[in-house]
A tleap script that builds the chain and sets N, CA, C and O, in Angstrom:
source leaprc.protein.ff14SB
mol = sequence {
  NMET SER ASN ARG ALA ARG VAL PRO ARG LEU
  ALA GLN LYS LEU THR ARG SER ALA ALA ARG
  PRO CYS ARG MET ILE GLU ALA LYS LYS PRO
  LEU LYS ALA LYS LEU ALA GLY GLU LEU ALA
  ALA ALA ALA ASP GLU SER GLU ARG LYS GLU
  ILE LYS ALA GLU PHE GLU ALA ARG GLU ARG
  ALA LEU GLU HIE ASP ILE ASP HIE THR PRO
  ARG GLU LEU SER MET ALA LEU ALA VAL LYS
  TYR ASN PHE LEU SER CLYS
}
set mol.1.N position { 0.851 -1.173 0.000 }
set mol.1.CA position { 0.000 0.000 0.000 }
set mol.1.C position { 0.895 1.234 0.000 }
set mol.1.O position { 1.848 1.321 0.774 }
set mol.2.N position { 0.593 2.150 -0.841 }
set mol.2.CA position { 1.408 3.354 -0.947 }
set mol.2.C position { 1.014 4.357 0.133 }
set mol.2.O position { -0.052 4.245 0.739 }
set mol.3.N position { 1.882 5.333 0.364 }
set mol.3.CA position { 1.572 6.391 1.331 }
set mol.3.C position { 0.341 7.160 0.903 }
set mol.3.O position { -0.433 7.639 1.732 }
set mol.4.N position { 0.172 7.270 -0.393 }
set mol.4.CA position { -0.956 8.019 -0.929 }
set mol.4.C position { -2.289 7.391 -0.511 }
set mol.4.O position { -3.257 8.104 -0.250 }
set mol.5.N position { -2.336 6.078 -0.449 }
set mol.5.CA position { -3.569 5.390 -0.071 }
set mol.5.C position { -3.841 5.510 1.420 }
set mol.5.O position { -4.999 5.492 1.838 }
set mol.6.N position { -2.793 5.632 2.232 }
set mol.6.CA position { -2.974 5.720 3.677 }
set mol.6.C position { -3.342 7.118 4.156 }
set mol.6.O position { -4.026 7.260 5.170 }
set mol.7.N position { -2.908 8.131 3.461 }
set mol.7.CA position { -3.086 9.506 3.930 }
set mol.7.C position { -4.544 9.874 4.185 }
set mol.7.O position { -4.834 10.411 5.254 }
set mol.8.N position { -5.479 9.620 3.272 }
set mol.8.CA position { -6.852 10.016 3.558 }
set mol.8.C position { -7.438 9.323 4.784 }
set mol.8.O position { -8.165 9.940 5.562 }
set mol.9.N position { -7.119 8.033 4.955 }
set mol.9.CA position { -7.654 7.319 6.097 }
set mol.9.C position { -7.131 7.915 7.403 }
set mol.9.O position { -7.895 8.106 8.349 }
set mol.10.N position { -5.832 8.208 7.457 }
set mol.10.CA position { -5.262 8.793 8.665 }
set mol.10.C position { -5.666 10.252 8.833 }
set mol.10.O position { -5.816 10.732 9.956 }
set mol.11.N position { -5.838 10.945 7.738 }
set mol.11.CA position { -6.196 12.358 7.811 }
set mol.11.C position { -7.600 12.554 8.378 }
set mol.11.O position { -7.896 13.612 8.934 }
set mol.12.N position { -8.456 11.564 8.248 }
set mol.12.CA position { -9.810 11.684 8.771 }
set mol.12.C position { -9.842 11.548 10.287 }
set mol.12.O position { -10.817 11.951 10.921 }
set mol.13.N position { -8.799 10.991 10.873 }
set mol.13.CA position { -8.730 10.835 12.326 }
set mol.13.C position { -8.317 12.171 12.929 }
set mol.13.O position { -7.284 12.732 12.565 }
set mol.14.N position { -9.119 12.671 13.844 }
set mol.14.CA position { -8.844 13.994 14.386 }
set mol.14.C position { -8.003 13.960 15.650 }
set mol.14.O position { -7.393 14.967 16.007 }
set mol.15.N position { -7.957 12.829 16.331 }
set mol.15.CA position { -7.187 12.755 17.561 }
set mol.15.C position { -6.122 11.687 17.453 }
set mol.15.O position { -6.208 10.783 16.622 }
set mol.16.N position { -5.136 11.800 18.289 }
set mol.16.CA position { -4.050 10.818 18.321 }
set mol.16.C position { -4.583 9.441 18.684 }
set mol.16.O position { -4.170 8.440 18.098 }
set mol.17.N position { -5.497 9.384 19.649 }
set mol.17.CA position { -6.028 8.086 20.075 }
set mol.17.C position { -6.901 7.449 18.999 }
set mol.17.O position { -6.991 6.224 18.930 }
set mol.18.N position { -7.538 8.247 18.167 }
set mol.18.CA position { -8.359 7.694 17.090 }
set mol.18.C position { -7.489 7.148 15.964 }
set mol.18.O position { -7.892 6.205 15.283 }
set mol.19.N position { -6.313 7.714 15.755 }
set mol.19.CA position { -5.419 7.266 14.687 }
set mol.19.C position { -4.514 6.120 15.135 }
set mol.19.O position { -3.905 5.454 14.297 }
set mol.20.N position { -4.419 5.883 16.428 }
set mol.20.CA position { -3.516 4.860 16.972 }
set mol.20.C position { -3.766 3.466 16.403 }
set mol.20.O position { -2.805 2.813 15.998 }
set mol.21.N position { -5.012 2.974 16.350 }
set mol.21.CA position { -5.219 1.615 15.815 }
set mol.21.C position { -4.711 1.439 14.382 }
set mol.21.O position { -4.183 0.381 14.040 }
set mol.22.N position { -4.864 2.447 13.559 }
set mol.22.CA position { -4.365 2.360 12.173 }
set mol.22.C position { -2.843 2.246 12.157 }
set mol.22.O position { -2.283 1.445 11.409 }
set mol.23.N position { -2.177 3.051 12.986 }
set mol.23.CA position { -0.715 2.989 13.051 }
set mol.23.C position { -0.250 1.639 13.586 }
set mol.23.O position { 0.739 1.087 13.104 }
set mol.24.N position { -0.962 1.105 14.582 }
set mol.24.CA position { -0.584 -0.183 15.167 }
set mol.24.C position { -0.715 -1.312 14.139 }
set mol.24.O position { 0.176 -2.154 14.026 }
set mol.25.N position { -1.795 -1.330 13.409 }
set mol.25.CA position { -2.019 -2.380 12.417 }
set mol.25.C position { -0.928 -2.349 11.357 }
set mol.25.O position { -0.371 -3.389 11.007 }
set mol.26.N position { -0.622 -1.166 10.847 }
set mol.26.CA position { 0.406 -1.038 9.812 }
set mol.26.C position { 1.785 -1.446 10.334 }
set mol.26.O position { 2.560 -2.073 9.612 }
set mol.27.N position { 2.089 -1.096 11.570 }
set mol.27.CA position { 3.409 -1.385 12.119 }
set mol.27.C position { 3.563 -2.869 12.476 }
set mol.27.O position { 4.664 -3.413 12.399 }
set mol.28.N position { 2.476 -3.514 12.860 }
set mol.28.CA position { 2.550 -4.907 13.309 }
set mol.28.C position { 2.503 -5.928 12.174 }
set mol.28.O position { 2.847 -7.090 12.389 }
set mol.29.N position { 2.092 -5.530 10.990 }
set mol.29.CA position { 1.988 -6.491 9.883 }
set mol.29.C position { 3.293 -7.245 9.623 }
set mol.29.O position { 3.265 -8.474 9.559 }
set mol.30.N position { 4.436 -6.568 9.469 }
set mol.30.CA position { 5.679 -7.320 9.218 }
set mol.30.C position { 6.066 -8.212 10.400 }
set mol.30.O position { 6.590 -9.309 10.206 }
set mol.31.N position { 5.812 -7.744 11.612 }
set mol.31.CA position { 6.143 -8.515 12.801 }
set mol.31.C position { 5.321 -9.801 12.860 }
set mol.31.O position { 5.851 -10.865 13.177 }
set mol.32.N position { 4.040 -9.704 12.558 }
set mol.32.CA position { 3.171 -10.887 12.581 }
set mol.32.C position { 3.520 -11.863 11.473 }
set mol.32.O position { 3.420 -13.075 11.663 }
set mol.33.N position { 3.926 -11.355 10.324 }
set mol.33.CA position { 4.339 -12.241 9.236 }
set mol.33.C position { 5.597 -13.020 9.625 }
set mol.33.O position { 5.709 -14.213 9.339 }
set mol.34.N position { 6.527 -12.347 10.268 }
set mol.34.CA position { 7.747 -13.012 10.719 }
set mol.34.C position { 7.425 -14.041 11.800 }
set mol.34.O position { 8.004 -15.127 11.819 }
set mol.35.N position { 6.514 -13.706 12.688 }
set mol.35.CA position { 6.088 -14.642 13.735 }
set mol.35.C position { 5.506 -15.907 13.116 }
set mol.35.O position { 5.848 -17.010 13.542 }
set mol.36.N position { 4.646 -15.771 12.133 }
set mol.36.CA position { 4.033 -16.929 11.479 }
set mol.36.C position { 5.103 -17.820 10.837 }
set mol.36.O position { 5.022 -19.046 10.917 }
set mol.37.N position { 6.084 -17.214 10.215 }
set mol.37.CA position { 7.163 -17.986 9.597 }
set mol.37.C position { 7.989 -18.742 10.615 }
set mol.37.O position { 8.335 -19.905 10.406 }
set mol.38.N position { 8.305 -18.082 11.720 }
set mol.38.CA position { 9.113 -18.740 12.744 }
set mol.38.C position { 8.325 -19.829 13.467 }
set mol.38.O position { 8.890 -20.861 13.830 }
set mol.39.N position { 7.036 -19.614 13.677 }
set mol.39.CA position { 6.214 -20.647 14.312 }
set mol.39.C position { 6.100 -21.879 13.417 }
set mol.39.O position { 6.091 -23.008 13.906 }
set mol.40.N position { 6.014 -21.661 12.117 }
set mol.40.CA position { 5.933 -22.790 11.181 }
set mol.40.C position { 7.224 -23.603 11.184 }
set mol.40.O position { 7.193 -24.814 10.965 }
set mol.41.N position { 8.350 -22.953 11.428 }
set mol.41.CA position { 9.635 -23.638 11.424 }
set mol.41.C position { 10.012 -24.226 12.778 }
set mol.41.O position { 11.016 -24.930 12.894 }
set mol.42.N position { 9.207 -23.940 13.808 }
set mol.42.CA position { 9.515 -24.429 15.158 }
set mol.42.C position { 9.402 -25.946 15.216 }
set mol.42.O position { 8.521 -26.543 14.597 }
set mol.43.N position { 10.310 -26.556 15.971 }
set mol.43.CA position { 10.362 -28.010 16.049 }
set mol.43.C position { 9.320 -28.594 17.001 }
set mol.43.O position { 8.705 -29.616 16.696 }
set mol.44.N position { 9.120 -27.955 18.144 }
set mol.44.CA position { 8.175 -28.507 19.118 }
set mol.44.C position { 7.425 -27.386 19.844 }
set mol.44.O position { 7.652 -26.203 19.592 }
set mol.45.N position { 6.531 -27.784 20.744 }
set mol.45.CA position { 5.670 -26.826 21.437 }
set mol.45.C position { 6.460 -25.894 22.356 }
set mol.45.O position { 6.115 -24.718 22.473 }
set mol.46.N position { 7.497 -26.387 23.001 }
set mol.46.CA position { 8.284 -25.516 23.891 }
set mol.46.C position { 8.994 -24.421 23.099 }
set mol.46.O position { 9.102 -23.284 23.560 }
set mol.47.N position { 9.473 -24.766 21.920 }
set mol.47.CA position { 10.113 -23.759 21.060 }
set mol.47.C position { 9.088 -22.728 20.599 }
set mol.47.O position { 9.403 -21.541 20.519 }
set mol.48.N position { 7.868 -23.164 20.297 }
set mol.48.CA position { 6.802 -22.235 19.898 }
set mol.48.C position { 6.478 -21.260 21.022 }
set mol.48.O position { 6.271 -20.070 20.782 }
set mol.49.N position { 6.436 -21.771 22.256 }
set mol.49.CA position { 6.153 -20.891 23.402 }
set mol.49.C position { 7.240 -19.835 23.569 }
set mol.49.O position { 6.949 -18.676 23.863 }
set mol.50.N position { 8.506 -20.247 23.379 }
set mol.50.CA position { 9.613 -19.292 23.476 }
set mol.50.C position { 9.507 -18.228 22.393 }
set mol.50.O position { 9.719 -17.043 22.650 }
set mol.51.N position { 9.176 -18.661 21.183 }
set mol.51.CA position { 9.050 -17.725 20.058 }
set mol.51.C position { 7.907 -16.753 20.320 }
set mol.51.O position { 8.050 -15.554 20.082 }
set mol.52.N position { 6.773 -17.256 20.808 }
set mol.52.CA position { 5.629 -16.379 21.102 }
set mol.52.C position { 5.973 -15.367 22.185 }
set mol.52.O position { 5.608 -14.196 22.081 }
set mol.53.N position { 6.677 -15.815 23.227 }
set mol.53.CA position { 7.065 -14.894 24.303 }
set mol.53.C position { 7.992 -13.803 23.774 }
set mol.53.O position { 7.850 -12.634 24.133 }
set mol.54.N position { 8.934 -14.185 22.925 }
set mol.54.CA position { 9.861 -13.206 22.346 }
set mol.54.C position { 9.112 -12.185 21.486 }
set mol.54.O position { 9.390 -10.988 21.556 }
set mol.55.N position { 8.172 -12.654 20.685 }
set mol.55.CA position { 7.430 -11.748 19.818 }
set mol.55.C position { 6.467 -10.862 20.607 }
set mol.55.O position { 6.223 -9.719 20.223 }
set mol.56.N position { 5.918 -11.381 21.707 }
set mol.56.CA position { 5.068 -10.527 22.553 }
set mol.56.C position { 5.884 -9.381 23.137 }
set mol.56.O position { 5.393 -8.256 23.242 }
set mol.57.N position { 7.120 -9.662 23.516 }
set mol.57.CA position { 7.996 -8.599 24.028 }
set mol.57.C position { 8.308 -7.585 22.925 }
set mol.57.O position { 8.313 -6.379 23.173 }
set mol.58.N position { 8.568 -8.074 21.706 }
set mol.58.CA position { 8.823 -7.157 20.582 }
set mol.58.C position { 7.592 -6.315 20.271 }
set mol.58.O position { 7.702 -5.132 19.951 }
set mol.59.N position { 6.420 -6.936 20.368 }
set mol.59.CA position { 5.177 -6.215 20.091 }
set mol.59.C position { 4.944 -5.114 21.125 }
set mol.59.O position { 4.532 -4.008 20.776 }
set mol.60.N position { 5.205 -5.418 22.386 }
set mol.60.CA position { 5.068 -4.390 23.435 }
set mol.60.C position { 6.046 -3.246 23.194 }
set mol.60.O position { 5.690 -2.079 23.356 }
set mol.61.N position { 7.275 -3.577 22.808 }
set mol.61.CA position { 8.274 -2.537 22.523 }
set mol.61.C position { 7.843 -1.690 21.336 }
set mol.61.O position { 8.018 -0.471 21.344 }
set mol.62.N position { 7.281 -2.327 20.318 }
set mol.62.CA position { 6.793 -1.599 19.143 }
set mol.62.C position { 5.652 -0.659 19.521 }
set mol.62.O position { 5.622 0.491 19.082 }
set mol.63.N position { 4.714 -1.142 20.334 }
set mol.63.CA position { 3.615 -0.289 20.790 }
set mol.63.C position { 4.137 0.892 21.597 }
set mol.63.O position { 3.647 2.013 21.457 }
set mol.64.N position { 5.125 0.641 22.437 }
set mol.64.CA position { 5.714 1.720 23.235 }
set mol.64.C position { 6.355 2.765 22.321 }
set mol.64.O position { 6.189 3.967 22.527 }
set mol.65.N position { 7.086 2.297 21.315 }
set mol.65.CA position { 7.719 3.224 20.367 }
set mol.65.C position { 6.683 4.051 19.625 }
set mol.65.O position { 6.860 5.257 19.450 }
set mol.66.N position { 5.605 3.417 19.189 }
set mol.66.CA position { 4.559 4.142 18.462 }
set mol.66.C position { 3.892 5.178 19.367 }
set mol.66.O position { 3.636 6.306 18.947 }
set mol.67.N position { 3.619 4.789 20.594 }
set mol.67.CA position { 2.933 5.702 21.518 }
set mol.67.C position { 3.809 6.858 21.980 }
set mol.67.O position { 3.298 7.935 22.286 }
set mol.68.N position { 5.123 6.650 22.035 }
set mol.68.CA position { 5.992 7.664 22.636 }
set mol.68.C position { 6.950 8.334 21.660 }
set mol.68.O position { 7.850 9.062 22.082 }
set mol.69.N position { 6.772 8.102 20.372 }
set mol.69.CA position { 7.587 8.791 19.378 }
set mol.69.C position { 6.867 10.081 18.975 }
set mol.69.O position { 5.723 10.036 18.522 }
set mol.70.N position { 7.530 11.224 19.137 }
set mol.70.CA position { 6.885 12.482 18.739 }
set mol.70.C position { 6.596 12.495 17.233 }
set mol.70.O position { 7.412 12.042 16.430 }
set mol.71.N position { 5.462 13.005 16.877 }
set mol.71.CA position { 5.065 13.112 15.466 }
set mol.71.C position { 5.023 14.588 15.098 }
set mol.71.O position { 4.630 15.436 15.898 }
set mol.72.N position { 5.433 14.869 13.882 }
set mol.72.CA position { 5.390 16.238 13.390 }
set mol.72.C position { 4.348 16.342 12.305 }
set mol.72.O position { 4.126 15.404 11.539 }
set mol.73.N position { 3.722 17.478 12.249 }
set mol.73.CA position { 2.721 17.733 11.229 }
set mol.73.C position { 3.091 19.031 10.524 }
set mol.73.O position { 3.271 20.071 11.158 }
set mol.74.N position { 3.199 18.951 9.223 }
set mol.74.CA position { 3.441 20.139 8.415 }
set mol.74.C position { 2.210 20.361 7.565 }
set mol.74.O position { 1.696 19.439 6.932 }
set mol.75.N position { 1.744 21.603 7.558 }
set mol.75.CA position { 0.518 21.882 6.839 }
set mol.75.C position { 0.614 23.265 6.199 }
set mol.75.O position { 1.190 24.197 6.760 }
set mol.76.N position { 0.044 23.364 5.033 }
set mol.76.CA position { -0.060 24.650 4.357 }
set mol.76.C position { -1.536 24.936 4.143 }
set mol.76.O position { -2.297 24.046 3.762 }
set mol.77.N position { -1.935 26.149 4.380 }
set mol.77.CA position { -3.326 26.538 4.246 }
set mol.77.C position { -3.399 27.719 3.288 }
set mol.77.O position { -2.783 28.760 3.517 }
set mol.78.N position { -4.152 27.547 2.224 }
set mol.78.CA position { -4.330 28.626 1.250 }
set mol.78.C position { -5.754 29.151 1.383 }
set mol.78.O position { -6.719 28.394 1.282 }
set mol.79.N position { -5.871 30.437 1.608 }
set mol.79.CA position { -7.183 31.056 1.781 }
set mol.79.C position { -7.321 32.192 0.786 }
set mol.79.O position { -6.443 33.049 0.678 }
set mol.80.N position { -8.418 32.192 0.069 }
set mol.80.CA position { -8.727 33.302 -0.834 }
set mol.80.C position { -9.883 34.061 -0.193 }
set mol.80.O position { -10.958 33.516 0.058 }
set mol.81.N position { -9.624 35.310 0.055 }
set mol.81.CA position { -10.632 36.128 0.706 }
set mol.81.C position { -10.723 37.454 -0.030 }
set mol.81.O position { -9.726 38.157 -0.199 }
set mol.82.N position { -11.904 37.779 -0.455 }
set mol.82.CA position { -12.122 39.043 -1.132 }
set mol.82.C position { -12.730 39.994 -0.093 }
set mol.82.O position { -13.927 39.934 0.187 }
set mol.83.N position { -11.901 40.864 0.467 }
set mol.83.CA position { -12.363 41.763 1.513 }
set mol.83.C position { -13.240 42.902 0.974 }
set mol.83.O position { -13.889 43.592 1.761 }
set mol.84.N position { -13.272 43.112 -0.331 }
set mol.84.CA position { -14.086 44.169 -0.911 }
set mol.84.C position { -15.546 43.735 -1.127 }
set mol.84.O position { -16.434 44.585 -1.183 }
set mol.85.N position { -15.797 42.458 -1.245 }
set mol.85.CA position { -17.189 42.011 -1.479 }
set mol.85.C position { -17.906 41.867 -0.144 }
set mol.85.O position { -17.362 41.360 0.836 }
set mol.86.N position { -19.137 42.330 -0.148 }
set mol.86.CA position { -19.936 42.224 1.065 }
set mol.86.C position { -21.385 42.280 0.765 }
set mol.86.O position { -22.208 42.204 1.677 }
savepdb mol mol.pdb
quit
């Protein structure tokens, strides 16, 4: 998905908390894909539990980074105003 496709969806969110789920889903997709691959390659159940625990820790760290990374917004506003018409 290109940035162009994501911008309108995120732009409609007016608050940080409303936009958070979209950011979380996008950020977690590669992590979950890697988890699925490693779980498929795991030899036994104990190895799967270790892999899941490791990925849960990575997921918590990712959520922390998303929640606590400052975001910048740059915006330009063009206004045409005819002060003579009334």
